[in-house]
All heavy atoms as TSV, in Angstrom:
chain	resi	resn	atom	element	x	y	z
A	1	MET	N	N	-22.255	12.280	-29.346
A	1	MET	CA	C	-20.970	12.404	-28.674
A	1	MET	C	C	-19.858	12.549	-29.705
A	1	MET	O	O	-19.891	11.886	-30.737
A	1	MET	CB	C	-20.699	11.136	-27.860
A	1	MET	CG	C	-20.900	11.261	-26.414
A	1	MET	SD	S	-20.375	9.727	-25.600
A	1	MET	CE	C	-20.728	10.223	-23.983
A	2	PRO	N	N	-18.860	13.356	-29.401
A	2	PRO	CA	C	-17.737	13.489	-30.327
A	2	PRO	C	C	-16.946	12.178	-30.407
A	2	PRO	O	O	-16.938	11.383	-29.457
A	2	PRO	CB	C	-16.882	14.598	-29.721
A	2	PRO	CG	C	-17.624	15.127	-28.562
A	2	PRO	CD	C	-18.780	14.265	-28.290
A	3	PRO	N	N	-16.255	11.940	-31.506
A	3	PRO	CA	C	-15.500	10.690	-31.666
A	3	PRO	C	C	-14.414	10.498	-30.608
A	3	PRO	O	O	-14.147	9.379	-30.185
A	3	PRO	CB	C	-14.880	10.809	-33.056
A	3	PRO	CG	C	-15.592	11.900	-33.752
A	3	PRO	CD	C	-16.239	12.750	-32.715
A	4	VAL	N	N	-13.804	11.594	-30.162
A	4	VAL	CA	C	-12.758	11.474	-29.134
A	4	VAL	C	C	-13.355	10.949	-27.836
A	4	VAL	O	O	-12.782	10.091	-27.164
A	4	VAL	CB	C	-12.071	12.835	-28.909
A	4	VAL	CG1	C	-11.085	12.757	-27.778
A	4	VAL	CG2	C	-11.407	13.317	-30.182
A	5	ALA	N	N	-14.527	11.434	-27.489
A	5	ALA	CA	C	-15.180	10.992	-26.263
A	5	ALA	C	C	-15.579	9.524	-26.359
A	5	ALA	O	O	-15.453	8.770	-25.385
A	5	ALA	CB	C	-16.394	11.851	-25.972
A	6	LEU	N	N	-16.034	9.093	-27.535
A	6	LEU	CA	C	-16.396	7.689	-27.714
A	6	LEU	C	C	-15.177	6.778	-27.592
A	6	LEU	O	O	-15.234	5.708	-26.990
A	6	LEU	CB	C	-17.077	7.489	-29.072
A	6	LEU	CG	C	-18.472	8.086	-29.206
A	6	LEU	CD1	C	-18.961	7.945	-30.631
A	6	LEU	CD2	C	-19.422	7.402	-28.247
A	7	THR	N	N	-14.070	7.221	-28.166
A	7	THR	CA	C	-12.836	6.432	-28.071
A	7	THR	C	C	-12.367	6.342	-26.630
A	7	THR	O	O	-12.009	5.265	-26.146
A	7	THR	CB	C	-11.729	7.061	-28.948
A	7	THR	OG1	O	-12.220	7.190	-30.280
A	7	THR	CG2	C	-10.483	6.220	-28.931
A	8	ALA	N	N	-12.358	7.466	-25.926
A	8	ALA	CA	C	-11.933	7.465	-24.521
A	8	ALA	C	C	-12.859	6.594	-23.688
A	8	ALA	O	O	-12.412	5.851	-22.812
A	8	ALA	CB	C	-11.908	8.890	-23.980
A	9	ARG	N	N	-14.148	6.674	-23.986
A	9	ARG	CA	C	-15.119	5.881	-23.227
A	9	ARG	C	C	-14.884	4.388	-23.433
A	9	ARG	O	O	-14.918	3.606	-22.485
A	9	ARG	CB	C	-16.526	6.268	-23.671
A	9	ARG	CG	C	-17.621	5.574	-22.948
A	9	ARG	CD	C	-18.941	6.116	-23.434
A	9	ARG	NE	N	-20.018	5.233	-23.025
A	9	ARG	CZ	C	-21.240	5.305	-23.458
A	9	ARG	NH1	N	-21.562	6.241	-24.333
A	9	ARG	NH2	N	-22.147	4.479	-23.049
A	10	SER	N	N	-14.620	3.973	-24.661
A	10	SER	CA	C	-14.391	2.554	-24.917
A	10	SER	C	C	-13.084	2.084	-24.289
A	10	SER	O	O	-12.999	0.967	-23.769
A	10	SER	CB	C	-14.397	2.273	-26.415
A	10	SER	OG	O	-13.297	2.892	-27.034
A	11	LEU	N	N	-12.052	2.931	-24.308
A	11	LEU	CA	C	-10.781	2.547	-23.684
A	11	LEU	C	C	-10.919	2.420	-22.172
A	11	LEU	O	O	-10.400	1.490	-21.567
A	11	LEU	CB	C	-9.698	3.563	-24.030
A	11	LEU	CG	C	-9.194	3.543	-25.467
A	11	LEU	CD1	C	-8.245	4.697	-25.699
A	11	LEU	CD2	C	-8.527	2.217	-25.780
A	12	LEU	N	N	-11.626	3.378	-21.575
A	12	LEU	CA	C	-11.797	3.340	-20.123
A	12	LEU	C	C	-12.684	2.178	-19.705
A	12	LEU	O	O	-12.477	1.563	-18.668
A	12	LEU	CB	C	-12.371	4.660	-19.622
A	12	LEU	CG	C	-11.428	5.851	-19.720
A	12	LEU	CD1	C	-12.150	7.120	-19.333
A	12	LEU	CD2	C	-10.200	5.635	-18.874
A	13	ARG	N	N	-13.686	1.861	-20.509
A	13	ARG	CA	C	-14.570	0.745	-20.180
A	13	ARG	C	C	-13.792	-0.565	-20.187
A	13	ARG	O	O	-13.944	-1.387	-19.300
A	13	ARG	CB	C	-15.727	0.667	-21.154
A	13	ARG	CG	C	-16.696	-0.445	-20.786
A	13	ARG	CD	C	-17.827	-0.609	-21.771
A	13	ARG	NE	N	-18.561	0.637	-21.949
A	13	ARG	CZ	C	-19.094	1.015	-23.098
A	13	ARG	NH1	N	-18.982	0.279	-24.165
A	13	ARG	NH2	N	-19.751	2.159	-23.183
A	14	SER	N	N	-12.915	-0.762	-21.170
A	14	SER	CA	C	-12.145	-2.004	-21.222
A	14	SER	C	C	-11.124	-2.063	-20.090
A	14	SER	O	O	-10.810	-3.143	-19.589
A	14	SER	CB	C	-11.460	-2.151	-22.572
A	14	SER	OG	O	-10.509	-1.120	-22.749
A	15	ALA	N	N	-10.594	-0.910	-19.658
A	15	ALA	CA	C	-9.621	-0.902	-18.567
A	15	ALA	C	C	-10.307	-1.174	-17.231
A	15	ALA	O	O	-9.706	-1.756	-16.327
A	15	ALA	CB	C	-8.897	0.432	-18.526
A	16	ALA	N	N	-11.558	-0.754	-17.089
A	16	ALA	CA	C	-12.256	-0.920	-15.820
A	16	ALA	C	C	-12.908	-2.289	-15.698
A	16	ALA	O	O	-13.297	-2.686	-14.608
A	16	ALA	CB	C	-13.321	0.165	-15.672
A	17	ARG	N	N	-13.029	-3.005	-16.790
A	17	ARG	CA	C	-13.681	-4.313	-16.759
A	17	ARG	C	C	-12.761	-5.314	-16.059
A	17	ARG	O	O	-11.608	-5.479	-16.444
A	17	ARG	CB	C	-13.966	-4.782	-18.185
A	17	ARG	CG	C	-14.753	-6.076	-18.229
A	17	ARG	CD	C	-15.066	-6.490	-19.656
A	17	ARG	NE	N	-15.776	-5.421	-20.352
A	17	ARG	CZ	C	-15.433	-5.000	-21.573
A	17	ARG	NH1	N	-14.431	-5.531	-22.207
A	17	ARG	NH2	N	-16.127	-4.041	-22.148
A	18	PRO	N	N	-13.247	-5.981	-15.027
A	18	PRO	CA	C	-12.391	-6.938	-14.337
A	18	PRO	C	C	-12.149	-8.163	-15.212
A	18	PRO	O	O	-13.043	-8.682	-15.857
A	18	PRO	CB	C	-13.182	-7.304	-13.085
A	18	PRO	CG	C	-14.596	-7.018	-13.425
A	18	PRO	CD	C	-14.573	-5.900	-14.430
A	19	GLY	N	N	-10.911	-8.594	-15.241
A	19	GLY	CA	C	-10.550	-9.771	-16.016
A	19	GLY	C	C	-10.287	-10.936	-15.100
A	19	GLY	O	O	-10.530	-10.872	-13.884
A	20	PRO	N	N	-9.791	-12.020	-15.651
A	20	PRO	CA	C	-9.483	-13.169	-14.806
A	20	PRO	C	C	-8.309	-12.855	-13.875
A	20	PRO	O	O	-7.421	-12.078	-14.210
A	20	PRO	CB	C	-9.117	-14.270	-15.804
A	20	PRO	CG	C	-8.714	-13.542	-17.042
A	20	PRO	CD	C	-9.505	-12.269	-17.054
A	21	ALA	N	N	-8.320	-13.457	-12.718
A	21	ALA	CA	C	-7.248	-13.240	-11.749
A	21	ALA	C	C	-5.974	-13.908	-12.258
A	21	ALA	O	O	-6.032	-14.920	-12.955
A	21	ALA	CB	C	-7.637	-13.825	-10.397
A	22	PRO	N	N	-4.807	-13.360	-11.929
A	22	PRO	CA	C	-3.560	-14.002	-12.329
A	22	PRO	C	C	-3.466	-15.411	-11.743
A	22	PRO	O	O	-4.016	-15.697	-10.676
A	22	PRO	CB	C	-2.485	-13.096	-11.741
A	22	PRO	CG	C	-3.142	-11.811	-11.443
A	22	PRO	CD	C	-4.582	-12.101	-11.221
A	23	ARG	N	N	-2.735	-16.262	-12.420
A	23	ARG	CA	C	-2.633	-17.662	-11.983
A	23	ARG	C	C	-1.982	-17.803	-10.612
A	23	ARG	O	O	-2.288	-18.714	-9.868
A	23	ARG	CB	C	-1.853	-18.486	-12.995
A	23	ARG	CG	C	-2.607	-18.714	-14.262
A	23	ARG	CD	C	-1.793	-19.586	-15.196
A	23	ARG	NE	N	-2.645	-20.092	-16.246
A	23	ARG	CZ	C	-3.139	-21.316	-16.255
A	23	ARG	NH1	N	-2.840	-22.152	-15.311
A	23	ARG	NH2	N	-3.915	-21.701	-17.235
A	24	TRP	N	N	-1.040	-16.896	-10.282
A	24	TRP	CA	C	-0.336	-17.021	-9.009
A	24	TRP	C	C	-1.179	-16.538	-7.837
A	24	TRP	O	O	-0.852	-16.788	-6.687
A	24	TRP	CB	C	0.988	-16.269	-9.041
A	24	TRP	CG	C	0.854	-14.836	-9.451
A	24	TRP	CD1	C	0.973	-14.333	-10.699
A	24	TRP	CD2	C	0.555	-13.717	-8.603
A	24	TRP	NE1	N	0.763	-12.981	-10.697
A	24	TRP	CE2	C	0.509	-12.575	-9.431
A	24	TRP	CE3	C	0.320	-13.575	-7.251
A	24	TRP	CZ2	C	0.246	-11.317	-8.931
A	24	TRP	CZ3	C	0.052	-12.316	-6.754
A	24	TRP	CH2	C	0.026	-11.196	-7.594
A	25	LEU	N	N	-2.274	-15.825	-8.112
A	25	LEU	CA	C	-3.133	-15.307	-7.055
A	25	LEU	C	C	-4.175	-16.356	-6.699
A	25	LEU	O	O	-4.950	-16.787	-7.539
A	25	LEU	CB	C	-3.813	-14.018	-7.523
A	25	LEU	CG	C	-4.679	-13.309	-6.510
A	25	LEU	CD1	C	-3.828	-12.812	-5.352
A	25	LEU	CD2	C	-5.388	-12.147	-7.155
A	26	ARG	N	N	-4.183	-16.769	-5.468
A	26	ARG	CA	C	-5.121	-17.796	-5.026
A	26	ARG	C	C	-5.932	-17.274	-3.858
A	26	ARG	O	O	-5.449	-16.508	-3.039
A	26	ARG	CB	C	-4.367	-19.049	-4.572
A	26	ARG	CG	C	-3.555	-19.666	-5.665
A	26	ARG	CD	C	-2.841	-20.866	-5.173
A	26	ARG	NE	N	-1.984	-21.370	-6.237
A	26	ARG	CZ	C	-1.159	-22.358	-6.093
A	26	ARG	NH1	N	-1.052	-22.963	-4.934
A	26	ARG	NH2	N	-0.424	-22.755	-7.097
A	27	SER	N	N	-7.148	-17.726	-3.766
A	27	SER	CA	C	-7.961	-17.368	-2.620
A	27	SER	C	C	-8.133	-18.597	-1.745
A	27	SER	O	O	-8.071	-19.726	-2.226
A	27	SER	CB	C	-9.330	-16.848	-3.061
A	27	SER	OG	O	-10.035	-17.866	-3.728
A	28	GLY	N	N	-8.316	-18.360	-0.487
A	28	GLY	CA	C	-8.496	-19.470	0.429
A	28	GLY	C	C	-7.539	-19.354	1.594
A	28	GLY	O	O	-6.791	-18.386	1.734
A	29	PRO	N	N	-7.535	-20.353	2.448
A	29	PRO	CA	C	-6.649	-20.302	3.614
A	29	PRO	C	C	-5.186	-20.444	3.206
A	29	PRO	O	O	-4.865	-20.936	2.124
A	29	PRO	CB	C	-7.108	-21.502	4.452
A	29	PRO	CG	C	-7.760	-22.418	3.485
A	29	PRO	CD	C	-8.352	-21.554	2.424
A	30	ALA	N	N	-4.313	-20.001	4.083
A	30	ALA	CA	C	-2.881	-20.087	3.819
A	30	ALA	C	C	-2.449	-21.543	3.746
A	30	ALA	O	O	-3.000	-22.415	4.417
A	30	ALA	CB	C	-2.107	-19.366	4.914
A	31	GLN	N	N	-1.428	-21.808	2.908
A	31	GLN	CA	C	-0.937	-23.176	2.784
A	31	GLN	C	C	-0.190	-23.613	4.040
A	31	GLN	O	O	-0.207	-24.779	4.401
A	31	GLN	CB	C	-0.043	-23.304	1.559
A	31	GLN	CG	C	-0.817	-23.151	0.267
A	31	GLN	CD	C	0.076	-23.281	-0.947
A	31	GLN	OE1	O	1.290	-23.337	-0.824
A	31	GLN	NE2	N	-0.528	-23.303	-2.114
A	32	SER	N	N	0.495	-22.683	4.672
A	32	SER	CA	C	1.158	-22.981	5.940
A	32	SER	C	C	0.765	-21.898	6.933
A	32	SER	O	O	0.749	-20.717	6.594
A	32	SER	CB	C	2.676	-23.015	5.765
A	32	SER	OG	O	3.141	-21.774	5.282
A	33	PRO	N	N	0.442	-22.263	8.153
A	33	PRO	CA	C	0.010	-21.254	9.131
A	33	PRO	C	C	1.147	-20.306	9.512
A	33	PRO	O	O	2.313	-20.677	9.507
A	33	PRO	CB	C	-0.445	-22.083	10.334
A	33	PRO	CG	C	0.182	-23.410	10.162
A	33	PRO	CD	C	0.418	-23.607	8.697
A	34	VAL	N	N	0.777	-19.067	9.819
A	34	VAL	CA	C	1.745	-18.054	10.231
A	34	VAL	C	C	1.937	-18.171	11.736
A	34	VAL	O	O	0.972	-18.168	12.498
A	34	VAL	CB	C	1.245	-16.650	9.847
A	34	VAL	CG1	C	2.230	-15.590	10.281
A	34	VAL	CG2	C	0.995	-16.572	8.354
A	35	SER	N	N	3.196	-18.253	12.142
A	35	SER	CA	C	3.471	-18.418	13.566
A	35	SER	C	C	3.284	-17.099	14.312
A	35	SER	O	O	3.250	-16.023	13.723
A	35	SER	CB	C	4.894	-18.930	13.777
A	35	SER	OG	O	5.827	-17.930	13.442
A	36	THR	N	N	3.206	-17.191	15.618
A	36	THR	CA	C	3.057	-16.002	16.461
A	36	THR	C	C	4.285	-15.109	16.347
A	36	THR	O	O	4.168	-13.879	16.302
A	36	THR	CB	C	2.837	-16.422	17.922
A	36	THR	OG1	O	1.729	-17.301	17.980
A	36	THR	CG2	C	2.574	-15.221	18.801
A	37	GLY	N	N	5.453	-15.721	16.283
A	37	GLY	CA	C	6.686	-14.932	16.159
A	37	GLY	C	C	6.728	-14.133	14.863
A	37	GLY	O	O	7.162	-12.979	14.842
A	38	ASP	N	N	6.286	-14.750	13.761
A	38	ASP	CA	C	6.237	-14.033	12.494
A	38	ASP	C	C	5.271	-12.864	12.556
A	38	ASP	O	O	5.542	-11.782	12.032
A	38	ASP	CB	C	5.821	-14.974	11.366
A	38	ASP	CG	C	6.893	-15.989	11.018
A	38	ASP	OD1	O	8.063	-15.760	11.365
A	38	ASP	OD2	O	6.541	-17.020	10.404
A	39	THR	N	N	4.145	-13.073	13.205
A	39	THR	CA	C	3.149	-12.015	13.336
A	39	THR	C	C	3.708	-10.860	14.167
A	39	THR	O	O	3.565	-9.688	13.800
A	39	THR	CB	C	1.872	-12.561	13.988
A	39	THR	OG1	O	1.390	-13.644	13.204
A	39	THR	CG2	C	0.803	-11.494	14.086
A	40	VAL	N	N	4.351	-11.179	15.264
A	40	VAL	CA	C	4.920	-10.139	16.134
A	40	VAL	C	C	6.018	-9.380	15.401
A	40	VAL	O	O	6.088	-8.149	15.466
A	40	VAL	CB	C	5.450	-10.761	17.446
A	40	VAL	CG1	C	6.277	-9.775	18.237
A	40	VAL	CG2	C	4.295	-11.287	18.284
A	41	LEU	N	N	6.867	-10.092	14.670
A	41	LEU	CA	C	7.946	-9.448	13.924
A	41	LEU	C	C	7.389	-8.526	12.846
A	41	LEU	O	O	7.866	-7.397	12.671
A	41	LEU	CB	C	8.847	-10.511	13.291
A	41	LEU	CG	C	10.057	-9.989	12.532
A	41	LEU	CD1	C	11.008	-9.292	13.488
A	41	LEU	CD2	C	10.737	-11.134	11.822
A	42	GLY	N	N	6.363	-8.966	12.138
A	42	GLY	CA	C	5.748	-8.129	11.115
A	42	GLY	C	C	5.104	-6.886	11.686
A	42	GLY	O	O	5.253	-5.785	11.143
A	43	LEU	N	N	4.377	-7.038	12.785
A	43	LEU	CA	C	3.739	-5.881	13.410
A	43	LEU	C	C	4.771	-4.908	13.973
A	43	LEU	O	O	4.581	-3.689	13.914
A	43	LEU	CB	C	2.778	-6.331	14.505
A	43	LEU	CG	C	1.506	-7.017	14.004
A	43	LEU	CD1	C	0.702	-7.556	15.185
A	43	LEU	CD2	C	0.671	-6.079	13.176
A	44	ALA	N	N	5.866	-5.429	14.510
A	44	ALA	CA	C	6.935	-4.556	15.018
A	44	ALA	C	C	7.583	-3.772	13.879
A	44	ALA	O	O	7.901	-2.583	14.028
A	44	ALA	CB	C	7.977	-5.379	15.757
A	45	ALA	N	N	7.764	-4.412	12.726
A	45	ALA	CA	C	8.354	-3.724	11.576
A	45	ALA	C	C	7.429	-2.616	11.076
A	45	ALA	O	O	7.887	-1.515	10.743
A	45	ALA	CB	C	8.643	-4.728	10.463
A	46	VAL	N	N	6.142	-2.883	11.023
A	46	VAL	CA	C	5.186	-1.861	10.590
A	46	VAL	C	C	5.160	-0.711	11.590
A	46	VAL	O	O	5.183	0.466	11.214
A	46	VAL	CB	C	3.780	-2.473	10.405
A	46	VAL	CG1	C	2.728	-1.403	10.211
A	46	VAL	CG2	C	3.778	-3.440	9.238
A	47	PHE	N	N	5.126	-1.040	12.869
A	47	PHE	CA	C	5.137	-0.016	13.910
A	47	PHE	C	C	6.382	0.862	13.798
A	47	PHE	O	O	6.297	2.093	13.824
A	47	PHE	CB	C	5.089	-0.689	15.289
A	47	PHE	CG	C	5.184	0.263	16.436
A	47	PHE	CD1	C	4.062	0.945	16.879
A	47	PHE	CD2	C	6.387	0.486	17.086
A	47	PHE	CE1	C	4.147	1.830	17.942
A	47	PHE	CE2	C	6.482	1.361	18.142
A	47	PHE	CZ	C	5.354	2.046	18.581
A	48	ALA	N	N	7.548	0.227	13.640
A	48	ALA	CA	C	8.797	0.981	13.560
A	48	ALA	C	C	8.842	1.857	12.315
A	48	ALA	O	O	9.316	2.996	12.359
A	48	ALA	CB	C	9.979	0.017	13.573
A	49	SER	N	N	8.349	1.345	11.194
A	49	SER	CA	C	8.428	2.127	9.957
A	49	SER	C	C	7.546	3.365	10.006
A	49	SER	O	O	7.814	4.345	9.314
A	49	SER	CB	C	8.054	1.264	8.758
A	49	SER	OG	O	6.694	0.907	8.818
A	50	PHE	N	N	6.499	3.363	10.812
A	50	PHE	CA	C	5.637	4.529	10.918
A	50	PHE	C	C	6.061	5.469	12.033
A	50	PHE	O	O	6.029	6.687	11.875
A	50	PHE	CB	C	4.180	4.111	11.158
A	50	PHE	CG	C	3.490	3.660	9.907
A	50	PHE	CD1	C	3.228	2.330	9.696
A	50	PHE	CD2	C	3.114	4.577	8.941
A	50	PHE	CE1	C	2.589	1.907	8.549
A	50	PHE	CE2	C	2.474	4.167	7.790
A	50	PHE	CZ	C	2.217	2.824	7.594
A	51	PHE	N	N	6.443	4.925	13.176
A	51	PHE	CA	C	6.627	5.769	14.347
A	51	PHE	C	C	8.061	6.222	14.606
A	51	PHE	O	O	8.257	7.241	15.244
A	51	PHE	CB	C	6.065	5.066	15.581
A	51	PHE	CG	C	4.573	4.981	15.553
A	51	PHE	CD1	C	3.932	3.773	15.402
A	51	PHE	CD2	C	3.797	6.118	15.647
A	51	PHE	CE1	C	2.551	3.693	15.360
A	51	PHE	CE2	C	2.419	6.061	15.614
A	51	PHE	CZ	C	1.791	4.842	15.462
A	52	VAL	N	N	9.047	5.507	14.124
A	52	VAL	CA	C	10.431	5.945	14.338
A	52	VAL	C	C	10.715	7.255	13.608
A	52	VAL	O	O	11.283	8.177	14.210
A	52	VAL	CB	C	11.426	4.823	13.970
A	52	VAL	CG1	C	12.846	5.341	13.899
A	52	VAL	CG2	C	11.328	3.687	14.973
A	53	PRO	N	N	10.347	7.410	12.321
A	53	PRO	CA	C	10.578	8.715	11.686
A	53	PRO	C	C	9.811	9.857	12.364
A	53	PRO	O	O	10.329	10.967	12.506
A	53	PRO	CB	C	10.093	8.522	10.252
A	53	PRO	CG	C	10.165	7.064	10.023
A	53	PRO	CD	C	9.868	6.428	11.347
A	54	ALA	N	N	8.587	9.585	12.793
A	54	ALA	CA	C	7.813	10.622	13.476
A	54	ALA	C	C	8.461	10.994	14.806
A	54	ALA	O	O	8.530	12.174	15.170
A	54	ALA	CB	C	6.386	10.148	13.701
A	55	ALA	N	N	8.957	10.022	15.528
A	55	ALA	CA	C	9.638	10.301	16.801
A	55	ALA	C	C	10.920	11.087	16.561
A	55	ALA	O	O	11.276	11.971	17.355
A	55	ALA	CB	C	9.941	8.991	17.523
A	56	TRP	N	N	11.618	10.800	15.465
A	56	TRP	CA	C	12.844	11.530	15.131
A	56	TRP	C	C	12.526	13.012	14.895
A	56	TRP	O	O	13.208	13.889	15.411
A	56	TRP	CB	C	13.497	10.918	13.899
A	56	TRP	CG	C	14.677	11.701	13.421
A	56	TRP	CD1	C	14.685	12.704	12.501
A	56	TRP	CD2	C	16.015	11.567	13.876
A	56	TRP	NE1	N	15.936	13.187	12.344
A	56	TRP	CE2	C	16.780	12.518	13.171
A	56	TRP	CE3	C	16.636	10.737	14.791
A	56	TRP	CZ2	C	18.136	12.639	13.364
A	56	TRP	CZ3	C	17.979	10.864	14.976
A	56	TRP	CH2	C	18.728	11.807	14.279
A	57	VAL	N	N	11.504	13.269	14.118
A	57	VAL	CA	C	11.142	14.656	13.818
A	57	VAL	C	C	10.702	15.373	15.089
A	57	VAL	O	O	11.131	16.494	15.360
A	57	VAL	CB	C	10.031	14.714	12.747
A	57	VAL	CG1	C	9.475	16.119	12.606
A	57	VAL	CG2	C	10.562	14.212	11.418
A	58	LEU	N	N	9.855	14.735	15.882
A	58	LEU	CA	C	9.401	15.375	17.111
A	58	LEU	C	C	10.539	15.561	18.108
A	58	LEU	O	O	10.556	16.542	18.858
A	58	LEU	CB	C	8.274	14.560	17.742
A	58	LEU	CG	C	6.959	14.593	16.974
A	58	LEU	CD1	C	5.969	13.639	17.627
A	58	LEU	CD2	C	6.405	15.992	16.909
A	59	GLY	N	N	11.497	14.661	18.111
A	59	GLY	CA	C	12.634	14.802	19.007
A	59	GLY	C	C	13.580	15.919	18.608
A	59	GLY	O	O	14.310	16.464	19.435
A	60	HIS	N	N	13.597	16.266	17.330
A	60	HIS	CA	C	14.496	17.304	16.836
A	60	HIS	C	C	13.746	18.555	16.390
A	60	HIS	O	O	14.276	19.360	15.626
A	60	HIS	CB	C	15.319	16.758	15.666
A	60	HIS	CG	C	16.285	15.701	16.078
A	60	HIS	ND1	N	15.932	14.380	16.182
A	60	HIS	CD2	C	17.586	15.777	16.437
A	60	HIS	CE1	C	16.972	13.693	16.564
A	60	HIS	NE2	N	17.997	14.506	16.747
A	61	ILE	N	N	12.551	18.752	16.878
A	61	ILE	CA	C	11.734	19.887	16.450
A	61	ILE	C	C	12.375	21.222	16.828
A	61	ILE	O	O	12.268	22.192	16.079
A	61	ILE	CB	C	10.289	19.767	17.001
A	61	ILE	CG1	C	9.340	20.701	16.272
A	61	ILE	CG2	C	10.236	20.062	18.481
A	61	ILE	CD1	C	8.778	20.103	15.038
A	62	GLN	N	N	13.061	21.264	17.950
A	62	GLN	CA	C	13.721	22.512	18.354
A	62	GLN	C	C	14.849	22.859	17.388
A	62	GLN	O	O	15.078	24.036	17.096
A	62	GLN	CB	C	14.260	22.387	19.790
A	62	GLN	CG	C	13.175	22.226	20.821
A	62	GLN	CD	C	12.201	23.383	20.844
A	62	GLN	OE1	O	12.561	24.531	20.607
A	62	GLN	NE2	N	10.941	23.076	21.116
A	63	ASP	N	N	15.556	21.867	16.890
A	63	ASP	CA	C	16.618	22.116	15.904
A	63	ASP	C	C	16.029	22.679	14.620
A	63	ASP	O	O	16.612	23.562	13.981
A	63	ASP	CB	C	17.386	20.833	15.586
A	63	ASP	CG	C	18.097	20.289	16.822
A	63	ASP	OD1	O	18.396	21.078	17.743
A	63	ASP	OD2	O	18.349	19.066	16.855
A	64	TYR	N	N	14.871	22.146	14.220
A	64	TYR	CA	C	14.241	22.638	12.999
A	64	TYR	C	C	13.749	24.073	13.184
A	64	TYR	O	O	13.790	24.867	12.257
A	64	TYR	CB	C	13.077	21.726	12.605
A	64	TYR	CG	C	13.494	20.340	12.203
A	64	TYR	CD1	C	12.862	19.232	12.742
A	64	TYR	CD2	C	14.524	20.128	11.307
A	64	TYR	CE1	C	13.235	17.946	12.388
A	64	TYR	CE2	C	14.919	18.846	10.937
A	64	TYR	CZ	C	14.261	17.757	11.481
A	64	TYR	OH	O	14.645	16.507	11.135
A	65	LYS	N	N	13.295	24.405	14.393
A	65	LYS	CA	C	12.823	25.768	14.643
A	65	LYS	C	C	13.984	26.756	14.611
A	65	LYS	O	O	13.825	27.880	14.169
A	65	LYS	CB	C	12.132	25.836	16.012
A	65	LYS	CG	C	10.763	25.237	16.037
A	65	LYS	CD	C	10.151	25.413	17.423
A	65	LYS	CE	C	8.774	24.821	17.509
A	65	LYS	NZ	N	8.212	24.960	18.861
A	66	LYS	N	N	15.162	26.363	15.062
A	66	LYS	CA	C	16.304	27.255	15.106
A	66	LYS	C	C	16.854	27.566	13.705
A	66	LYS	O	O	17.482	28.579	13.507
A	66	LYS	CB	C	17.421	26.646	15.946
A	66	LYS	CG	C	17.101	26.609	17.409
A	66	LYS	CD	C	18.194	25.953	18.205
A	66	LYS	CE	C	17.819	25.797	19.656
A	66	LYS	NZ	N	18.825	25.066	20.430
A	67	ARG	N	N	16.605	26.697	12.737
A	67	ARG	CA	C	17.139	26.907	11.393
A	67	ARG	C	C	16.462	28.049	10.656
A	67	ARG	O	O	17.012	28.610	9.744
A	67	ARG	CB	C	16.975	25.626	10.556
A	67	ARG	CG	C	17.916	24.553	10.968
A	67	ARG	CD	C	17.791	23.372	10.057
A	67	ARG	NE	N	18.593	22.275	10.538
A	67	ARG	CZ	C	18.591	21.076	10.002
A	67	ARG	NH1	N	17.838	20.834	8.960
A	67	ARG	NH2	N	19.348	20.133	10.492
A	68	GLU	N	N	15.268	28.400	11.037
A	68	GLU	CA	C	14.525	29.450	10.320
A	68	GLU	C	C	15.018	30.821	10.617
A	68	GLU	O	O	15.654	31.278	11.377
A	68	GLU	CB	C	13.047	29.367	10.651
A	68	GLU	CG	C	12.409	28.143	10.087
A	68	GLU	CD	C	10.901	28.122	10.384
A	68	GLU	OE1	O	10.389	29.102	10.925
A	68	GLU	OE2	O	10.283	27.126	10.041
């Protein structure tokens, strides 16, 4: 193998090797339970962020067609 390929291979191998998890990252159950209201608010925000822009474009599709 050429030296450049060996160097790239060693760099990529070290980058792909999983290391220890950061100290702030913990696994396990949540320290405080998530309320139903928080869950509903989060899901509503996700829904709005995806569907409001799409509804805007579909609602104004005739305007976009007239510009051409």
